N, C-alpha and C positions, 0 to 999 in steps of 0.2 A: 419649497423652491430649491433649485440646484444651480451650481455654476461650474464651469469647466475647471479642472484642476490637474496639475502635473503630479507625477509620483515616480519615485525611483524604483518602486516595486511593480511597475507595469509588466505585462507579459511581453514576449518578443514582438508581437504584432503592434504594440503601442509603446514601444520602448523609446521612441524618439522624443525630443523636447516638446513641450506643450504647443508651441507655435507651429511646429511641423505637423503635430497631430491634427490641429485645427485646420491647417491648410489641406492636408490629405482628405479630411472629412468633407470640406467644402469644394475642393477643386474638381470640376467635372472632367470625366474622361470622354473627350469628344470623338465621335466616330463620323467619318465623312458621309456614310450612308444613312445616318440618323437625322431625324428632324428635331429631336429632343435630346439634350445632354443627360448624362446619368452620373450617379455617385454611389459609392459603396456604403452600406450600413456598417458602422464601426463601433467597436467596444472602446469606451473611453472612461477614465476615472473622473468622477465629478464630486463636488462638495454637496453633501446633503444639508439642507437648511431648515431651521425652525423659524417661522415668521411670527413675530410678537407685535402687539400693539404698543405704541409709544406716544408720549405727549410732548409736543414741541414747547420749549420754554427758552426765555432769553438767558444768556450767560451773565449779562450785566443787567441787573435790576435792583433798585434800591429806593428807599424812602429818605429824602433829604430833610434834615432837621435844622432848626434855627440854632445858630452858634452864639447868639446874643439875644437879650431881651429888648423889645421895642414895639412900636406901633407900625403896622403894615401900611405903607403909603402908596405902593404901586405893585400890581400883579401883572406881569408882562405876558404870561402864557396861561392857557387853560387846558382842560382835558382834550386829548387827541391832537394837540399841537405838536408839530415836529420841531425839535431844537437841535442846535449844534453845540459842540463842546465849548464851554466858556460863555454861552449866551446868558443874559440876565433873566432870572426867573421871578424873583421877589426883591423889593427894596423896603427897608425899614427907615423910620425917622432917624436921622443921624446927627441931630443938633448937638447933643452932649458929646458924642464920639468925635465930632469935628472940632469942638472946642478943646477937648483933651489933646487931640492931635496937634493943634496949633500951639498949645502951651509946650508940649513935648518937643516940637520942632524948634521953637524959639530957644529952649534950654539947650538943645543939642547944638544949634548953630553957635551959641555963646561958648559952650564947653569946647567945641571943635576949634573955634578961633583962639581960645585961651591956651589950649594944648599946643597948637602950632606955634603960638608966640613963645611959650616957655621952652618948647623944643628947640626953637631957633636960638634963644638965649643960652640954653644949656650947651648947644654945639660950640658956642663961643667961650664956654667955661665961665659964665658970669653968674650962674645960679647953681645951687646944690642939686644933687640927684634926687633928694627927697621932694623938692618942688616939682620936678618933672614927673615923679611918681604920682603925686597928688593930682596933677593936671591930667595925667593919663587915666587915673581912676575915675575922675569926674567925667571925662569924655566917654569912657566905656559905659558908665552908669547912665548918662544922658542918651547914649545910643540905644541902650537896652529899653529905656522908657519910651523912646520914639518908636522902636519896632513894635512894642506892645500896644501903643496907641494906634499905630498904623493898622495892626491886625484887627483891633476892635472896630476901627472904621471900615475896613474891608468886609468884616462880618455883617455889616448892615446891607450889603449887596450879596444876594445868593445867586450863584451861577451854576449852570449845568455841568456836572462832572464828566459827562460823555454825551455824544450825539445819540438821540433816541426820540422816544414818544412819551408824552405826559399821559399817564393812565388814571391818575387820581389827584385831586387838589384838596388839601386838608385845612386850608386857611382862607379867611375872607378879608376883603379890603377894609381897613380901619380897625381890624382886630388887634388886641394887645397880645403879642406872642411872648412866650417865655423861652429861655434857653433850653434846647433839647426838644421843643415841640415840633412834631412832624409838619412839613410844609407841602411837599410835593412827592408823589411816587412816579417813577419813570422806569422805562426799560429801553434797551438798545436793540435794534433790529439787525445790527451788523454782525453779531455773533449769536447763533442759535444752537441749541442742543436738544437731543431726544432723551427723554426720561422714560426708562422701561422697567417694568416689574419682572425681574429675571427669576425663572423657576430654579429650584435647588439643583436639579440635575444638570443645569447648564452653567452653573457658577464657576466650577473649576475649569471648564472648557474655555469660557470667555477670559478668565484671568490668565490662562496660559497662552491662548492664541491672540487675544486682543484684536479680533477681527469681526466686523459686522458691516452690514450694508443697509442704508435707508432706502425704502421703496416709495416713490411718489404715486399719486392716484393714476397718472398717465403711464405708469410702468417704468419711468426713469429711475435708475439706481444711482445712489450717491454714496461714495465711500466715506465713512465717518472716521474721526480721529480722536485722540485723547480719551480713550475708553477707560472709565473708572467704575469699579464695583464696590458697593458698600461692604464693610467688613462684618456686618451683622445683618440678620434677617428681620423683616417686619414681624412683630409678635402676633399680628392678627392673620395675615394671609401667607406668612412664611416664605415670602419672596425677597430677593435682594434688589436694592435699587441700583440700576445701571445707568450711567450718563455717558453720552457719546456726542461729541461736537460735530455739527453739520458743516459742510463746506460753505464758504461765503459765496453769495451770488443770488440773483433774483430767480428763485424757484417757485414762487407763489406759496410759500409756507410762512406761517406767522405763529407767534406764541399762543398757546391754547388749542391749537389744531392737533388732531390725531395723525400719526404717521406709522407706517409699517416698518419694522426693523428685522432684518434677516440675520440669524445667528448660525454659523457653520457648526453643525452638531456631529457630523460623521463624514466618511468618505466611502463611496461605493462605485462599482463598475456598472455602467449602463450602456445599452445599445442606442446610438443616436443616428438620426438621419437629418439632412437639411430641412429646415422648416418649409422651404418652397416645394418639397416633394410631397408633402401631406395634403391630400385633397379632402375637402369637407362636403359631404352629401347629406344634408339635413343633420341628423344626429350621428351619422356614421363618419368615421375617419378611415381613410384608406390611402394606399400608395400603389403606383403602377410599377410592377416588378418585371425585369427582363431576365430571362434565364440564359443558360449557356448557348442555346440555339437562337438567341435574339428574339424569342417569342415573348410577347407582353401578356401580363395578366393583371387584373384589377383585384387587389387583395385588401380586405378589411383588417385594420390593426387597432390595437388599444394604445392610445397615446398617453404618455405620462406628462412630466413637467416640461416647460419651455426653458431652454438653456440659452440665455442672451449672449453669453461670451462667444458662442459659435453659431448663433442664429439657427438652433437645431431643436428638435423635439426628441424626448426620450420615448422609445418604443417598448412597451411592457409585454406585448404579445402580438403574434401574427407575422413576425419577420425574424430572419436569422442573420447572424453575422456574415458579412461579405456578400450578401445578396445585393444586386444592383437595382436601384430605384431611380425612376425618371424625375428630373428636376422641374420639368414643365408638364403638369398634369393635363393641361388643355391640349398641347401637342401630342402627348401620350395617348389621350382619348381618341384623337383623330387617327393615330396610327393603329390603335386597337380595332377601330371600325374597318379600316382597310384590311387588316389582318383576317378579320372574320369573313 
């Protein structure tokens, strides 16, 4: 695949900026006596691409584990369920943790009250500084125990760390779970990336340019971001792992799907004509060419790649630079019959 690209080393005929080159390529030169518009075949520098297969995967995917031991009393979601960040996934029996929390809360309230009382008395210079220090230490210790008890209680309720889809459940209702035991595996559909096995000859190019494009089945091209390349090659296939984040949006792509990724590998000069000018006749591709005497001819050409940036086709053979091609093959065919 190829895409249109600007270059400071262009010849004089294509030395204008990229936007101007594209406009010259596509803008028809309208003649009052013509029924069909025409355009010049132009030499333009384009990016040469290598298209590789990639695998779509979620950027955020994780297995959530139990942070405490206990018996599972509620499972709120199952495989394929969508969850929002903070939604409850699993609940453990919390009788012991609740009791510990209540004891810690009572001790904290008492220590806080005593600290405030001593602090007030100390402000009136009725007690020594050591009494205030002891009350402060007791208050801080009670606060720490309360925070610890509160965390243990909160760990009996497992929540979703991000919005996504549950893909696997590792626990059953009534099961006695241990701390660290896997509970749920999920992934987020909000952020996706393409994982590509990069050949050795493209590694340095990708690391330098950081440029690639994802190609969907319908031909739509998506600019990728945050391209990273593994610092070492796979020992079996000798390729480097490349990851590139896909733009957010509903493009009909999901984790586990294959996707095409185009890597810019070189730059070359090619002859382009507008895609509208290329006529298809069975397996033959041709263009209607108008010479200096305004005489039309139907000429077979060998077509290369499609360049989406300018809605053009690369012409490999059958046409020369600055020859005029008709933009409407149907109207051109009608003119050719009249000419005959």
